[in-house]
Residue, then its C-alpha position, 0 to 999 in steps of 0.5 A: l325693480v318695483a318693491n315695497i319694504m316690510d319689516d326692514r326687508i324688501n318685498p319685490l313686486y316686479r323685477g325686469l332686466k334689459t341689457t342695452r350696452l350703454g357703455e359700448g365704446v366708452g372706454q376707447q372714445h369717452f362718449l356715449l354712442e347715439i345708438a346705445m343711448l337710443r336703446t337705453v331710452k327705449a328700454l326706459e320707456e317700457f319700464m315707465d309703462t310698468l311703473k305706471a301699471f304698478q302706480v309706483k309712488k317713489i322712483r329713482a333712476v341712476a347711471t354709473s361708470a359709463v355715463r360718469e366717464a362720458t363727455n356727452s352724458h348730458e345728452l342722455v340726461k336730456k333724452i331721458q328727461s323727455l320721458g318725464l324721468r330724472l336720471d341721477v349720474i351718481s358718484g363712485e362713492e354713492e354707487a359703492w354704498l348703494s351696492y354694498y347696502g343692497a348686496t349685504s342686506m340679505f346676508k346679515e349673518f356674514f361678518h363684515p362681508f367684502v363685496i365684489d361688483i363686476g360691471g361693464g366698464s369698471t369693477e368695485l371692491i367694497y368693504c365696511s369696517s366695524g366702525g361703519q366706514i365704507f372703503n371702496t376701490s374702483i378699477g377701470a376694468g369691467a367685462v365690456r371694456c376688457t373685451e372691447e379693448g382685448w385685455s390679456k390676463e396679464q393686463i387684467k392682473s396688472a390693473f387689479a394688483p395695486a387695489l388688491e394689495k390695499v385690501i389684502f389686509i382685510p380679515t373677512k373671508n366672506l366674499v359676496g359677488v354681484g353683477g351680471t358676470i357672477t349671477t351668470l356663473a351661478a346660472i351656468d353652474q346650475k344649467l338653468l334653462s330659464y333664469d330663476p332669481k331664487l336659485i341664484q340668491g345665496y348660491t355658492l361658487t367655488l374657485a375650482r368651478i369658476q376656473a372649470i367654467w372659464h375653460e369650458l367656455s373658452v374653447l367654444p366658438l361664440e355662436q356655440r357659447r350663446l347656446v350654453p344653458g344659463l348664459q344669456p346670448n347677449r352676454a356670451d361675448i363678454i363673459l370670459a373677460g368678466i370671469e377672468i376679472l373674478l378669478t384674478i380677484m379671488t386668486q390674489l385674495k386667496v379665497d376659495t368661495i364666493t356667495v352670489s347675491e341677486s340684490d345689489l344697487l337696485e335694492g340699495i336704492i329701494f332701501e334709501l327711498g324707503k327711509 
């Protein structure tokens, strides 16, 4: 994300996404695969060209759960340093704050929104109290990990049960969802042939529609799933696990709707850099 800040709001100049599956295999082997690191370095090389074209003055690159958990994360840091770019491997607490800050910045009308961030290797449940204290619960279950390890619905429910029991007391019903699983659901529900962030931001998904989409996708062979409007082909194999995680959370919290946010960690980083 390349942006500037005007009147305490982010003005995006460029937004790009390259899915590199950096966390491939991390859940089972606890190290980053060489091929996954190379894919990521190549993507960052291309992004560095974009940053130079925009003459960006402040830059920050961060790595999250997959790199935090990998025993060879220093190898990735070193590879990226060769590009002239510093990689910050941030803590779960900082990740939670930046994601919350970015996701909720666009929903100032919501009273203490509750943020769900479904990633590849983990899922974050983030809430800010009226006193400004951030409560973050990180569950080691994400769309990639649950797919690679073949998690059943019951395994996903069991993994989330302790965390959801802790947050069930939260009074807010304003759920805000970020991450590829949730934005993809918004794109599928609207049958978008090309991804349009403006149609994703603020979109409301109902529990009933999410359940219906899961059923529609689950009966399709993988190759047919790749052709579904709104579903990126390289996400087709992991989308069912991601949806199952979201359904588990919403069902247990007894919430019928979730608002989709295009803004997340990247926007949080931009706000922090702009201070």
